[in-house]
C-alpha positions in Angstrom: 3.4 -10.9 -12.4 1.5 -7.7 -11.4 4.6 -5.4 -11.9 5.4 -6.7 -15.4 1.9 -6.3 -16.7 1.3 -2.7 -15.5 2.9 0.6 -15.8 3.8 1.8 -12.3 2.2 4.9 -11.1 2.8 6.6 -7.7 0.6 8.4 -5.2 1.9 10.8 -2.6 1.0 10.6 1.1 -1.6 13.3 0.9 -3.4 11.4 -1.9 -3.3 8.2 0.1 -4.7 9.9 3.2 -7.5 11.5 1.2 -8.4 8.3 -0.7 -8.6 6.1 2.4 -9.9 8.8 4.8 -7.1 8.1 7.3 -5.4 10.5 9.6 -1.6 10.5 9.5 -1.5 8.6 12.9 -4.0 6.0 11.6 -2.0 5.4 8.5 1.2 5.0 10.6 -0.6 2.6 13.0 -1.9 0.5 10.2 1.5 0.3 8.5 3.1 -0.7 11.9 0.3 -3.4 12.4 0.9 -4.8 8.9 -2.7 -3.9 7.8 -1.6 -1.3 5.3 1.2 -1.1 2.7 4.5 0.5 3.7 5.6 3.4 1.5 8.4 3.5 -1.0 11.2 6.1 -0.4 11.8 8.4 -3.4 14.5 10.4 -1.7 15.4 12.0 1.6 12.0 13.7 2.2 9.6 12.0 -0.3 7.6 8.9 0.1 5.0 7.4 -2.3 2.8 4.4 -2.6 2.3 2.3 -5.8 -1.2 2.9 -7.3 -2.1 -0.7 -8.2 -1.1 -1.9 -4.8 -3.5 0.7 -3.3 -6.2 -0.5 -5.7 -5.7 -4.0 -4.3 -5.9 -2.6 -0.7 -9.1 -0.7 -1.5 -10.7 -3.8 -3.0 -9.8 -5.9 0.0 -11.2 -3.4 2.5 -14.4 -2.9 0.4 -15.0 -6.6 0.2 -14.8 -7.0 3.9 -11.5 -8.9 4.2 -10.4 -9.6 7.8 -7.3 -8.0 9.2 -5.5 -11.3 8.9 -6.4 -11.5 5.2 -5.3 -7.9 4.6 -2.0 -8.7 6.4 -1.5 -11.6 4.0 -2.2 -9.3 1.0 0.3 -6.7 2.3 2.9 -9.3 2.8 2.4 -10.7 -0.7 2.6 -7.2 -2.3 5.8 -6.3 -0.4 7.3 -9.6 -1.4 6.5 -8.9 -5.1 8.3 -5.5 -4.7 11.4 -7.1 -3.3 11.5 -9.6 -6.2 11.9 -6.7 -8.6 15.4 -5.9 -7.7 
């Protein structure tokens, strides 16, 4: 299980935007389309992403995965998050 084998590190929105070279609107659109990971809430005004999930996203994008394949990856990663609780 990816969560049990790794220490969890977080990245803030500004770091995600810089890493993936997205504008805020592009990030929001991709999340809504299911082609990018949704964030995790850390409180009323703070959201983060999980670093190793972002690594998986970057690898999928770099290897030329289709939007459908990326949607499957996003779905799988979100499911793993939900299984933690």
